[in-house]
DOSEDREN-654035 format. One line per 3 residues: number of its first residue (from 1); their letters; for each residue x, y, z of N, C-alpha, C. Coordinates in Angstrom, 1 decimal. Example, Ala and Ser with C-alpha at 12.3 -4.5 7.8 and 13.67 -1.06 7.14 Angstrom:
! DOSEDREN-654035
1) as) 13.2 -5.7 7.8 12.3 -4.5 7.8 13.2 -3.3 7.8  12.8 -2.2 7.1 13.7 -1.1 7.1 12.9 0.0 7.9
***
This chain:
! DOSEDREN-654035
1) xxx) 78.7 119.3 177.4 78.4 119.6 175.9 79.4 119.1 175.0  79.2 118.1 174.2 80.1 118.0 173.0 80.1 118.7 171.9  80.9 119.7 172.0 80.7 120.7 170.9 81.0 120.2 169.4
4) xxx) 82.0 119.4 169.2 82.2 118.9 168.0 81.0 118.1 167.6  80.1 117.3 168.3 79.1 116.4 167.8 78.0 117.6 167.5  77.9 118.5 168.5 76.9 119.6 168.3 77.1 120.2 166.9
7) xxx) 78.4 120.6 166.5 78.6 121.0 165.2 78.3 120.3 164.1  78.4 119.0 164.2 78.0 118.2 163.1 76.3 118.2 163.1  75.7 118.0 164.3 74.2 118.1 164.2 73.7 119.4 163.5
10) xxx) 74.4 120.5 163.9 73.9 121.8 163.3 74.4 121.8 161.9  75.3 121.3 161.3 75.5 121.4 160.0 74.6 120.5 159.3  74.3 119.2 159.7 73.2 118.4 159.1 71.9 119.0 159.2
13) xxx) 71.6 119.8 160.2 70.3 120.4 160.3 70.2 121.6 159.2  71.2 122.3 159.1 71.3 123.1 158.0 71.6 122.8 156.7  71.8 121.6 156.4 72.1 121.0 155.3 73.2 121.4 154.6
16) xxx) 74.6 121.6 155.1 75.7 122.0 154.5 76.1 120.8 153.6  76.6 121.0 152.7 77.2 120.2 151.9 78.2 119.2 152.7  78.4 118.0 152.1 79.5 117.2 152.6 80.7 117.8 152.4
19) xxx) 81.0 118.3 151.5 82.4 119.1 151.2 82.6 120.0 152.3  81.5 121.0 152.5 81.7 121.9 153.6 82.0 121.5 155.1  81.2 120.3 155.4 81.3 119.7 156.5 83.0 119.0 156.6
22) xxx) 83.3 118.3 155.6 84.6 117.7 155.7 85.8 118.8 155.7  85.4 119.9 155.5 86.6 121.2 155.4 86.6 121.9 156.7  85.3 122.1 157.4 85.3 122.7 158.6 85.5 121.9 159.8
25) xxx) 85.2 120.7 159.8 85.3 119.8 161.0 86.7 119.8 161.6  87.8 119.5 160.5 89.2 119.4 160.9 89.7 120.4 161.9  89.3 121.8 161.5 89.9 122.7 162.0 89.0 123.0 163.5
28) xxx) 87.7 122.7 163.4 87.1 122.8 164.6 87.7 121.8 165.6  87.9 120.5 165.3 88.1 119.5 165.9 89.7 120.0 166.8  90.4 120.4 165.7 91.9 120.8 166.1 91.7 122.0 167.2
31) xxx) 91.1 123.0 166.9 90.5 123.9 167.9 90.2 123.4 169.3  89.1 122.4 169.3 88.7 122.0 170.5 89.6 121.0 171.2  90.5 120.6 170.6 91.7 119.8 171.2 92.4 120.9 172.2
34) xxx) 92.6 121.9 171.8 93.4 123.1 172.8 92.4 123.7 173.7  91.2 123.7 173.3 90.3 124.6 174.1 88.9 123.8 174.4  88.9 122.6 175.1 87.6 121.8 175.1 86.5 122.3 175.9
37) xxx) 86.8 123.4 176.6 85.6 123.9 177.6 85.0 125.2 176.9  83.8 125.0 176.3 83.3 126.1 175.4 83.0 127.3 176.3  83.0 127.1 177.7 82.6 128.4 178.6 83.7 129.4 178.6
40) xxx) 85.0 128.6 178.3 86.3 129.4 178.7 86.8 129.9 177.3  86.1 129.5 176.3 86.8 130.2 175.1 86.7 131.8 175.0  87.7 132.2 174.4 87.9 133.7 174.5 88.1 134.1 173.2
43) xxx) 88.0 135.4 172.8 88.5 135.9 171.5 90.0 136.0 171.1  90.6 135.9 172.5 92.1 135.9 172.5 92.6 134.5 172.0  91.7 133.4 172.4 91.8 132.0 171.8 91.8 131.8 170.4
46) xxx) 90.7 132.6 170.0 90.5 132.4 168.6 91.7 133.1 167.7  92.0 134.4 168.4 92.8 135.3 167.7 94.2 134.3 167.4  94.7 133.8 168.6 96.0 133.0 168.5 95.9 131.8 167.7
49) xxx) 94.7 131.3 167.5 94.7 129.8 166.9 94.6 130.4 165.3  94.0 131.3 165.1 94.1 132.1 163.5 95.5 132.4 163.2  96.1 132.8 164.1 97.6 133.4 164.1 98.6 132.2 163.6
52) xxx) 98.1 131.1 163.8 99.0 129.9 163.3 98.9 129.7 162.0  97.9 130.3 161.0 97.7 130.1 159.7 97.9 131.3 158.9  98.6 132.1 159.4 98.9 133.6 158.9 99.9 133.5 157.7
55) xxx) 100.6 132.3 157.6 101.3 132.3 156.4 100.7 131.2 155.3  99.5 130.8 155.7 98.9 129.7 154.8 98.3 130.6 153.5  97.7 129.8 152.6 97.1 130.6 151.4 95.9 131.3 152.0
58) xxx) 95.3 132.2 151.1 94.3 133.0 151.7 92.9 132.1 151.7  92.9 131.2 150.9 91.8 130.2 150.9 91.5 129.6 152.4  92.8 129.0 152.6 93.0 128.3 154.0 92.6 129.3 155.1
61) xxx) 93.1 130.3 155.2 92.7 131.4 156.4 91.4 131.6 156.5  90.6 131.9 155.2 89.1 132.2 155.3 88.5 130.8 155.6  88.9 129.7 155.4 88.1 128.5 155.8 88.2 128.3 157.3
64) xxx) 89.5 128.6 157.7 89.5 128.4 159.3 88.7 129.6 160.0  88.5 130.7 159.3 88.0 131.6 160.1 86.2 131.5 160.0  85.9 130.9 158.7 84.5 130.5 158.8 84.1 129.2 159.6
67) xxx) 85.1 128.4 159.6 84.7 127.4 160.6 84.5 127.7 161.9  85.6 128.5 162.6 85.3 129.0 163.9 84.1 129.8 164.2  83.8 130.6 163.0 82.7 131.4 163.3 81.4 130.6 163.2
70) xxx) 81.3 129.4 162.6 80.2 128.6 162.6 80.1 128.1 163.9  81.1 127.7 164.4 81.1 126.9 165.9 80.7 128.1 166.8  81.2 129.2 166.8 81.0 130.3 167.9 79.5 130.7 167.8
73) xxx) 79.2 131.1 166.7 77.9 131.9 166.5 76.8 130.9 166.6  76.8 129.9 165.3 75.6 128.9 165.1 75.5 128.1 166.3  76.6 127.5 166.8 76.5 126.3 167.9 76.7 126.9 169.2
76) xxx) 77.6 127.6 169.6 77.6 128.1 170.9 76.8 129.5 171.2  76.3 130.0 170.2 75.5 131.5 170.3 76.3 132.4 171.1  77.6 132.6 170.6 78.7 133.5 171.3 78.8 134.8 170.1
79) xxx) 78.9 135.7 170.5 79.3 137.0 169.6 80.8 136.7 169.2  81.1 136.8 167.9 82.4 136.7 167.5 82.9 137.8 166.6  82.6 139.1 167.0 82.9 140.2 166.3 84.4 140.4 166.7
82) xxx) 85.4 139.8 165.9 86.8 140.1 166.0 87.5 141.0 165.3  86.8 141.5 164.4 87.4 142.7 163.5 88.2 142.3 162.5  88.0 141.0 162.2 89.1 140.2 161.2 88.6 140.4 159.9
85) xxx) 89.4 140.7 159.0 89.2 140.7 157.4 89.4 139.5 156.9  88.5 138.9 156.0 88.9 137.6 155.2 90.1 138.0 154.4  91.0 136.9 154.1 92.3 137.1 153.4 91.8 137.3 151.8
88) xxx) 92.5 138.1 151.2 92.2 138.3 149.8 92.8 137.2 149.0  91.9 136.6 148.1 92.5 135.4 147.5 93.0 135.8 145.9  94.0 135.2 145.7 94.7 135.9 144.5 93.6 135.3 143.2
91) xxx) 93.5 136.2 142.4 92.5 135.9 141.3 93.2 135.2 140.2  92.8 134.1 139.9 93.3 133.3 138.7 92.2 132.8 137.7  92.5 133.0 136.5 91.5 132.6 135.5 91.5 131.1 135.5
94) xxx) 90.1 130.4 135.6 90.3 128.9 135.4 90.7 128.4 134.3  91.5 127.1 134.4 91.8 126.4 133.3 90.8 126.3 132.3  90.8 126.4 130.9 89.9 126.3 130.0 90.3 125.6 128.8
97) xxx) 89.7 124.4 128.4 90.2 123.8 127.3 89.6 124.3 126.0  90.2 124.0 124.9 89.6 124.7 123.6 88.5 123.4 123.1  87.9 123.7 122.2 87.0 122.6 121.9 87.6 121.4 121.3
100) xxx) 88.7 121.8 120.4 89.7 120.7 119.9 90.2 119.8 121.1  90.3 120.5 122.2 91.3 119.5 123.2 89.9 118.9 124.0  88.8 119.4 124.0 87.9 118.6 124.7 87.6 117.5 123.8
103) xxx) 87.4 117.6 122.5 87.1 116.4 121.6 88.0 115.5 121.7  89.3 115.7 121.9 90.6 114.8 121.8 90.4 114.1 123.2  90.2 114.7 124.0 90.2 114.0 125.5 88.9 112.9 125.4
106) xxx) 87.7 113.4 125.2 86.6 112.5 124.9 86.8 111.4 123.9  87.4 111.8 122.8 87.5 110.4 122.0 88.6 109.4 122.4  89.5 109.8 123.3 90.5 108.9 124.0 89.7 107.8 124.7
109) xxx) 88.4 108.1 125.3 87.7 107.2 126.4 87.1 106.1 125.4  87.5 104.8 125.8 87.1 103.8 124.8 85.8 103.4 125.4  85.5 103.3 126.8 84.3 102.8 127.7 83.2 103.9 127.3
112) xxx) 81.9 103.1 126.6 81.0 104.1 126.2 80.3 104.7 127.4  80.3 104.2 128.6 79.7 104.7 129.9 80.4 106.0 130.3  81.9 105.7 130.4 82.8 106.5 130.9 82.8 108.0 129.9
115) xxx) 82.8 107.5 128.7 82.7 108.5 127.6 81.5 109.6 127.7  80.3 108.8 127.9 79.2 109.6 128.2 79.2 110.5 129.4  79.5 110.0 130.5 80.0 110.7 131.6 80.6 111.9 131.5
118) xxx) 81.8 112.0 130.7 82.7 113.1 130.6 81.8 114.1 129.4  81.2 113.3 128.6 80.7 114.3 127.7 79.3 115.0 128.1  78.8 114.4 129.1 77.6 115.1 129.8 78.3 116.3 130.5
121) xxx) 79.2 116.0 131.4 79.9 117.1 132.2 80.1 118.2 131.5  81.0 118.0 130.4 81.1 119.1 129.4 80.0 119.8 128.6  78.9 118.9 128.1 78.0 119.3 127.3 76.9 120.1 128.2
124) xxx) 76.7 119.7 129.4 75.7 120.4 130.2 76.4 121.4 131.3  77.7 121.3 131.4 78.3 122.3 132.4 78.0 121.7 133.9  78.0 120.2 134.0 77.5 119.9 135.1 79.0 119.5 136.1
127) xxx) 78.7 119.6 137.5 79.8 119.3 138.4 79.9 117.9 138.6  81.0 117.4 139.1 81.1 116.0 139.1 80.2 115.2 140.0  79.9 116.0 141.2 78.9 115.6 142.2 77.7 115.5 141.6
130) xxx) 77.2 116.4 140.7 75.9 116.3 140.0 75.6 115.4 139.1  76.6 115.0 138.5 76.5 114.0 137.1 76.5 112.6 137.8  77.2 112.7 139.0 77.2 111.1 139.3 75.9 111.0 140.3
133) xxx) 75.3 111.8 140.5 74.1 111.6 141.4 72.8 111.7 140.7  72.9 111.9 139.5 71.7 112.1 138.6 71.0 110.7 138.6  69.6 110.9 138.4 68.8 109.6 138.4 67.8 109.8 137.1
136) xxx) 67.3 108.7 136.4 66.7 108.8 135.1 65.5 109.9 135.3  64.8 110.0 136.5 63.7 111.0 136.6 64.1 112.4 136.8  65.4 112.6 136.7 66.0 114.0 136.6 66.0 114.5 135.2
139) xxx) 65.8 113.4 134.1 66.2 113.9 132.8 64.5 114.0 132.1  64.6 115.0 131.2 63.5 115.3 130.2 64.2 115.1 128.9  64.1 114.0 128.1 64.7 114.0 127.2 64.1 114.5 125.9
142) xxx) 62.8 114.4 125.9 61.9 115.1 125.0 62.1 116.3 124.6  62.3 117.1 125.8 62.7 118.7 125.7 64.1 119.0 125.8  65.2 118.0 126.2 66.6 118.1 125.9 66.8 118.9 127.2
145) xxx) 66.3 118.8 128.4 66.6 119.4 129.5 66.7 118.3 130.6  67.4 118.8 131.8 67.5 117.9 132.9 67.5 118.9 134.2  67.3 118.2 135.4 67.3 118.9 136.5 68.3 118.4 137.7
148) xxx) 69.1 119.6 138.1 69.9 119.0 139.4 69.2 119.2 140.4  68.9 118.2 141.3 68.1 118.3 142.5 68.9 118.6 143.8  68.6 119.8 144.5 69.3 120.1 145.7 71.0 120.2 145.4
151) xxx) 71.1 120.9 144.5 72.7 121.2 144.0 73.2 122.0 145.0  74.2 122.8 144.6 75.1 123.4 145.5 74.4 124.7 146.1  74.2 124.6 147.5 73.4 125.5 148.4 71.7 125.1 148.2
154) xxx) 71.7 123.8 148.1 70.4 123.1 148.2 69.5 123.8 147.3  69.9 123.9 146.0 69.0 124.7 145.0 69.0 123.8 144.0  67.5 123.6 143.3 67.6 122.8 142.2 67.7 123.7 140.9
157) xxx) 68.3 123.3 139.9 68.6 124.1 138.7 68.2 123.2 137.4  68.0 123.9 136.3 67.8 123.2 135.0 69.0 123.3 134.3  69.3 122.3 133.6 70.6 122.3 132.7 69.9 121.8 131.4
160) xxx) 70.9 121.9 130.5 70.5 121.3 129.0 71.3 120.2 128.8  70.6 119.3 127.9 71.1 118.1 127.3 71.4 118.1 125.9  72.6 117.9 125.6 73.1 118.1 124.2 72.3 116.9 123.5
163) xxx) 71.8 117.4 122.2 71.0 116.4 121.3 71.7 115.2 120.9  73.0 115.4 120.7 73.9 114.2 120.2 74.0 113.2 121.4  73.6 113.3 122.6 73.7 112.5 123.8 72.5 111.8 124.1
166) xxx) 71.2 112.2 123.6 69.8 111.6 123.8 69.8 110.3 123.8  70.1 109.6 122.3 70.1 108.1 122.4 70.9 107.3 123.3  72.1 107.7 123.5 72.9 107.1 124.5 72.4 107.1 125.9
169) xxx) 71.9 108.3 126.4 71.2 108.5 127.5 70.1 107.5 127.8  69.1 107.2 126.7 68.0 106.4 126.9 68.4 105.0 127.3  69.9 104.5 127.1 70.0 103.1 127.3 70.3 102.9 128.8
172) xxx) 70.2 104.3 129.7 70.5 103.9 131.2 69.2 104.4 131.8  68.4 104.6 131.3 67.0 104.9 132.0 66.4 103.9 133.1  66.8 102.9 132.8 66.2 101.7 133.7 67.0 101.6 135.1
175) xxx) 68.1 102.4 135.1 69.0 102.3 136.3 68.3 103.1 137.6  68.7 102.8 138.8 68.4 103.6 140.0 69.0 105.0 139.7  70.4 104.9 139.7 71.1 106.2 139.2 71.6 105.9 137.8
178) xxx) 71.6 107.1 137.1 71.9 107.0 135.7 73.1 106.3 135.4  74.2 106.6 136.2 75.5 106.0 136.0 75.8 105.1 137.2  75.5 104.0 137.2 75.8 102.8 138.1 77.2 102.5 138.2
181) xxx) 77.8 102.2 139.3 79.0 101.7 139.6 79.1 100.3 139.6  80.1 99.6 140.2 80.2 98.3 140.4 79.9 97.7 141.7  79.4 98.5 142.7 78.8 98.2 144.0 77.2 98.6 144.1
184) xxx) 76.7 98.5 143.2 75.3 98.8 143.1 74.7 100.0 143.6  75.7 101.1 143.4 75.3 102.2 143.7 76.0 103.1 142.6  75.8 104.6 142.7 76.3 105.6 141.5 77.9 105.5 141.4
187) xxx) 78.3 106.0 140.4 79.7 106.1 140.0 80.3 107.2 141.3  81.4 106.9 141.8 82.1 107.8 142.8 82.8 108.8 142.1  83.0 109.9 142.8 83.7 111.2 142.3 85.0 110.7 141.8
190) xxx) 85.7 110.0 142.9 86.9 109.5 142.6 87.1 108.9 141.3  86.0 108.0 140.9 86.3 107.2 139.7 86.2 108.1 138.6  85.4 109.3 138.6 85.6 110.0 137.4 86.7 110.8 137.5
193) xxx) 87.3 111.3 138.5 88.8 111.7 138.3 89.6 111.0 137.8  89.5 109.5 138.2 90.6 108.6 137.3 90.3 108.4 135.8  89.1 108.6 135.5 88.6 108.4 134.2 89.3 109.6 133.2
196) xxx) 89.2 110.8 134.0 89.6 112.1 133.3 91.3 112.0 133.3  92.0 111.5 134.5 93.4 111.5 134.3 93.9 110.4 133.4  93.4 109.5 133.2 93.5 108.3 132.1 93.5 108.9 131.0
199) xxx) 92.2 109.5 130.7 92.1 110.0 129.2 93.0 111.3 128.8  93.3 112.1 129.9 94.3 113.1 129.8 95.7 112.5 129.4  96.1 111.5 130.0 97.3 110.6 129.6 97.4 110.2 128.3
202) xxx) 96.2 109.4 127.9 96.2 108.7 126.7 96.0 109.9 125.5  95.6 110.9 125.7 95.4 112.1 124.7 96.6 113.0 124.5  97.6 112.8 125.6 98.9 113.5 125.3 98.4 115.1 125.8
205) xxx) 97.5 115.2 126.9 97.0 116.6 127.3 98.1 117.2 128.2  98.5 118.4 128.0 99.6 118.8 128.8 98.9 119.7 130.0  97.8 120.2 129.8 97.0 121.1 130.8 96.8 120.2 131.9
208) xxx) 96.7 121.0 133.1 96.2 120.4 134.3 94.8 120.4 134.3  94.2 119.3 134.0 92.8 119.0 133.8 92.0 118.3 134.9  91.1 118.9 135.7 90.1 118.1 136.5 88.8 118.2 136.1
211) xxx) 88.0 117.7 137.0 86.5 117.5 136.5 85.9 118.9 136.2  86.3 120.0 137.2 85.6 121.2 136.9 86.1 121.8 135.7  87.2 121.3 135.1 87.9 122.1 134.1 86.8 122.1 132.8
214) xxx) 85.8 120.9 132.6 84.9 120.9 131.7 83.8 121.8 131.8  83.5 122.2 133.2 82.4 123.1 133.4 82.9 124.5 133.1  84.1 124.7 133.5 84.7 126.2 132.9 84.9 126.3 131.5
217) xxx) 85.0 125.0 130.7 85.3 125.1 129.4 83.7 125.4 128.6  82.7 124.6 129.1 81.4 124.7 129.0 81.0 126.3 128.8  81.3 126.9 130.1 80.8 128.2 130.2 81.7 129.2 129.3
220) xxx) 82.9 128.9 129.2 83.6 129.9 128.2 83.2 129.7 126.7  83.0 128.4 126.4 82.7 128.3 125.0 81.1 128.9 124.8  80.4 128.7 125.6 79.1 129.4 125.6 79.1 131.1 125.3
223) xxx) 79.9 131.6 126.3 80.2 133.1 126.0 80.8 133.4 124.7  81.8 132.7 124.2 82.5 132.8 122.9 81.6 132.7 121.8  80.5 131.9 122.0 79.7 132.0 121.0 78.4 132.9 120.9
226) xxx) 78.7 133.6 121.9 77.8 134.8 121.8 76.5 134.8 122.8  76.5 133.8 123.7 75.4 133.7 124.7 75.5 134.8 125.8  74.4 135.0 126.3 74.3 136.1 127.2 75.1 135.6 128.6
229) xxx) 75.5 136.5 129.2 76.3 136.0 130.6 75.2 135.6 131.6  74.0 136.2 131.5 72.9 136.1 132.4 72.6 134.6 132.1  72.3 134.1 130.8 71.9 132.7 130.5 72.9 131.9 131.0
232) xxx) 74.3 132.1 131.0 75.4 131.4 131.6 75.3 131.1 133.0  75.0 132.5 133.7 74.7 132.4 135.0 73.6 131.2 135.3  72.5 131.4 134.6 71.3 130.5 135.0 71.9 129.1 134.7
235) xxx) 72.5 128.7 133.7 72.7 127.2 133.5 73.8 126.8 134.5  74.6 127.8 135.2 75.8 127.1 135.9 75.0 127.1 137.5  73.9 128.0 137.5 73.4 128.1 138.9 74.0 128.9 139.7
238) xxx) 74.7 130.0 139.4 75.4 130.9 140.2 74.4 132.0 140.8  74.5 132.1 142.1 73.7 133.1 142.6 74.2 134.4 142.3  75.4 134.8 142.2 75.8 136.1 141.8 76.6 136.2 140.5
241) xxx) 76.1 136.9 139.7 76.7 137.1 138.2 78.3 137.3 138.4  78.8 138.0 139.5 80.0 138.2 139.5 81.0 136.9 139.2  80.3 135.8 139.9 81.0 134.5 139.7 81.2 133.9 138.5
244) xxx) 80.2 134.2 137.5 80.1 134.0 136.3 80.9 134.9 135.4  81.3 136.3 135.9 81.9 137.1 135.0 83.1 136.7 134.9  83.7 135.6 135.8 85.2 135.2 135.4 85.5 134.5 133.9
247) xxx) 84.4 134.0 133.6 84.6 133.5 132.3 84.3 134.3 131.1  83.9 135.4 131.2 84.1 136.6 130.4 85.4 137.1 130.2  86.3 137.0 130.9 87.5 137.0 131.2 88.3 136.0 130.3
250) xxx) 87.9 134.8 130.3 88.6 133.7 129.9 88.2 133.7 128.3  87.1 134.0 127.9 86.7 134.1 126.5 87.5 134.5 125.6  88.0 133.8 124.5 88.8 134.4 123.5 87.9 135.6 122.8
253) xxx) 86.5 135.5 122.8 86.0 136.8 122.3 86.3 138.1 122.7  86.7 138.0 123.9 87.0 139.4 124.6 88.5 139.7 124.2  89.4 138.5 123.8 90.8 139.0 123.4 90.8 139.4 122.0
256) xxx) 89.8 139.0 121.2 89.8 139.0 119.7 89.0 140.4 119.5  88.6 141.2 120.3 87.9 142.5 119.9 89.1 143.3 119.6  88.5 143.8 118.3 89.3 145.0 117.5 89.4 146.2 118.1
259) xxx) 90.5 146.9 118.4 90.9 148.1 118.9 90.2 149.1 117.8  89.5 150.2 118.2 89.1 151.2 117.4 90.2 152.2 116.9  91.4 152.0 117.2 92.5 152.8 116.9 92.9 152.2 115.4
262) xxx) 92.6 150.9 115.3 93.0 150.1 114.0 92.1 150.7 112.9  91.0 151.4 113.0 90.4 152.0 112.0 90.7 153.5 111.6  91.6 153.9 112.4 92.0 155.3 112.1 92.9 155.6 110.9
265) xxx) 93.6 154.6 110.6 94.6 154.5 109.4 95.6 155.9 109.7  96.3 155.9 110.8 97.0 156.9 111.3 98.4 156.9 110.3  98.6 158.2 109.9 100.0 158.2 109.3 101.2 158.8 109.9
***
């Protein structure tokens, strides 16, 4: 049995995202190089392999654990009750831009299509993978909404389309993909990353900005404007509201709340 190939087939069957596959497979491959015979894999082997990563960041430890668990439970159908706890990840607030910073970055982009891509990422709260895979049929411009087809977790979700972008978007409706690249297919994620990198440099942006920063900023600004956390959860496509709650901590509206003590006029 070729375990690595079996893992690939099972991942494809379960429709795991390409990002998840690319994350899991290197660790599975590394483990199988040391333990090629699936019949002889023991809990001790797995524990010793995980031990190599004990000084790695919590995220890495959790990924290694999840990858090996997938191989053992889903592919080899073996019990993997190791009694291991997932590493606690440090909680960091997401990098968020002010509206003025978003405006400055977008206005520094001179190419109309590239400018529209970044504007839509921010204005609709889209992931970079979602915006590059959009097709004209995914948009309902008359009602200012669009649909992400089989987004993260293989779920469809609705997103809002800014009214300010409607006329520009109409010029791309004859394409196979909304935003076509130079090779007859959609823009690559790498290309969008380069657009953002260049725009930040041209606008003098000091913050560490990446594609997801615009999604973070979209969510934070919606909350600052008084929108319900449940509405924001739906627009972002989060399964758990706990995932969305991090933006509540980032929003300035929570910082600007007036303390009741200030009304007491203490002498």
